[in-house]
C-alpha positions, 0 to 999 in steps of 0.5 A, a space after each residue: 505473457 502478451 499484453 492482452 492476456 496480462 490486461 485480461 488477468 488484471 481485469 479479472 483480478 479487480 472485479 468487485 466482490 458480489 454484493 453482500 449484506 451486513 449479515 452475509 456469511 464471512 466464510 463465503 466471502 473468504 472462500 470467494 477471495 481464496 478461490 479467486 487467488 488460487 485461480 489467478 495464480 494458476 493462470 498467471 503464476 502469481 501475476 494477478 495475485 499481485 494485482 489483487 494485493 496491489 490495490 491495498 498497498 499504498 498505505 504501506 508506503 508511508 505516503 501521507 496523503 488532506 483532513 483530520 485535525 492536528 494541533 501544534 500549540 494553538 495551530 490546527 492542521 487539516 488533512 484529507 482522506 482520499 479514497 480510491 474506488 474499484 468501480 466507476 474509476 473515481 476518487 472521493 475526498 473525505 474531510 476528517 474535520 467533519 468526517 463527510 465525503 466531498 465531491 467525487 474526483 473523476 480519474 482515468 480507468 484502472 486506478 491502481 496506486 497513489 503517491 503524494 508530494 510531501 508538501 501535499 499539493 499534488 496527488 499522482 494516481 497510476 492508471 493501469 488500464 490507460 497507461 497513464 498517471 493522473 496528477 490531482 491538485 489538492 487545493 482545488 481537487 482538479 485533475 491535470 493532463 494525464 501523463 503517459 508512461 509505460 504499459 500497465 503501470 501498477 505502482 507509483 512511489 515518491 522520492 522524499 524530496 517530492 521532486 520525482 515520482 517513480 512508476 513501475 510499468 508491469 507490461 513494459 518491464 520498465 520504471 518511468 521517472 516523472 519530474 513533478 515540477 513539470 510533470 514530464 517523464 524521463 527515459 524509461 529505466 529497465 527493470 526486471 520481469 513485471 516490476 511492481 512495488 517500489 521502495 525508496 531509501 530515506 535519503 532518496 538515493 536509491 529506489 528498489 523495485 520488486 520484480 516478478 519471479 520466473 517459473 523456477 521461483 527465481 525473483 529479483 529486486 532491481 536497485 536504481 540510482 536516482 541521481 542518474 536513473 540507472 539500474 544496478 545489478 539485480 539482487 537475487 531473492 530466490 522467491 516463489 512469489 515476490 510482492 512487497 517491500 518495506 524500508 527501515 527508517 535508517 535506510 539500511 535494510 529493505 525487507 522483501 516478502 519472498 515466498 509463501 512463508 518467508 521475508 528476505 532482508 537486503 542490506 542496502 549498503 552492499 545490495 546483498 540479500 540475507 537469509 530468508 526469515 521464516 514467518 507465518 503462512 501467506 505473508 502479505 502486508 509488512 510495516 516497520 515501526 518508526 524506530 526501525 526496531 520491529 517489522 510486522 508481517 501480516 500472515 493472511 491465511 494464518 490469522 496472525 501477525 509475525 513480529 521480526 526483530 530487525 537487529 537480529 532478523 529473528 521472528 517472534 511469536 505470532 500475534 493472534 488477530 482476526 480472520 483473513 488479516 489484510 493490511 497494517 498501519 502503525 501510529 506515528 509514535 510507534 506504540 500501536 499497530 492496527 491490523 484489518 481483518 477482512 473476514 471478521 469485520 474488525 480491526 485488531 490493535 497491537 501494543 508494540 511494547 508487549 506484542 499483545 493484541 487488544 480487543 477487536 474493534 468492530 468496523 464494517 464488512 470487508 475491512 481492508 486498507 487503513 491509514 492513520 493521521 499524522 497526529 496519530 489520533 485517528 485511523 481510517 479503515 475502508 469497508 469494501 463490502 459496505 462502501 464506507 470508511 470507518 474512523 477510529 479514535 486511537 486514544 480509546 479504540 472507539 469506532 465512529 460513524 461509517 462514512 459512505 463514500 461510493 461503490 467498491 473503495 479499495 485504497 486510501 491515503 491521507 494528505 496534509 493540507 497543501 497550505 501548511 504542510 511542512 510548517 509543523 
């Protein structure tokens, strides 16, 4: 596929949904999304479908992104929610102390994904239209000089020490390393076909890049040794549609969504794939508990979440949630998983000890991306149809007043305050 065709497909995949009011029929909205996904898959063998999913996946990277209140002893810590928009190409900072939106931050066209340095001082945004990465200084919310990378960058991930950001260039079949101290790029690293999501081991030694499957359903994951930025032998994950990857906290296993109803575990010590694990229909988002014992897979067209016991890689009984579940986030203590239900206008809390779903929490229309503050006290949910973000008090699962942020929000992260990050 040539670059012009690829960009056109991404453009079509990211066109905002038609405006719909609060009383709009959710089934109509679901039908629009389903038809678009099918059209995109038919046109590009899944290329644009990955683009649709990519806009919501920064939250599953675990990147903490500046403003809820957390207290350690008598010290209060600030964080800020940064919301990325699909219209106007801007970002909105939201203070979680006051739950008010701040001045918009103008970024380059085609913002796709976000990464944040562990100290909270800099945000990096991959811009697929501009073939650049935009650095933003969080202390002042000022935009730095765009960093030129490869063609159609759609994913960015930060190493645990914050020294390097890795950017997957869908249109170049490469990954670009960026040295964050100087914002300079290194030599492009050869990856597989149309690289997308990247996961890095907790020790920072290896980055795993998900590559798009070929027309025969043969997918790969490319391991990159970060010390030398050299790619290893591609890992075959026989796949109809590779898209997402999640790493266990101990770094021993990477879980890759590899098909219409499977997840493949990869043993990182040997880079060998295991037997695909059968989950529900259309697995999308995946999140792993902080203790690494359970992986939760969202089944987008099954109205369910499938838990996987990582010790044995066996799937558990599906947990019923709302219509068209889209994204998942787990509290820092691992006790609760929150699942957004795009066409129910709700968020479902799941008690991880029992894998039971609680009473749905009513938020806005079209809930998608979700992120949780570091103290675990508040979850923030994007309502894409309403152009709002809803805070949820996790102690009582009570939604707060929706925060108006601007047109077509589609991704968010929560950044630690750059002045005190790392001291708590």
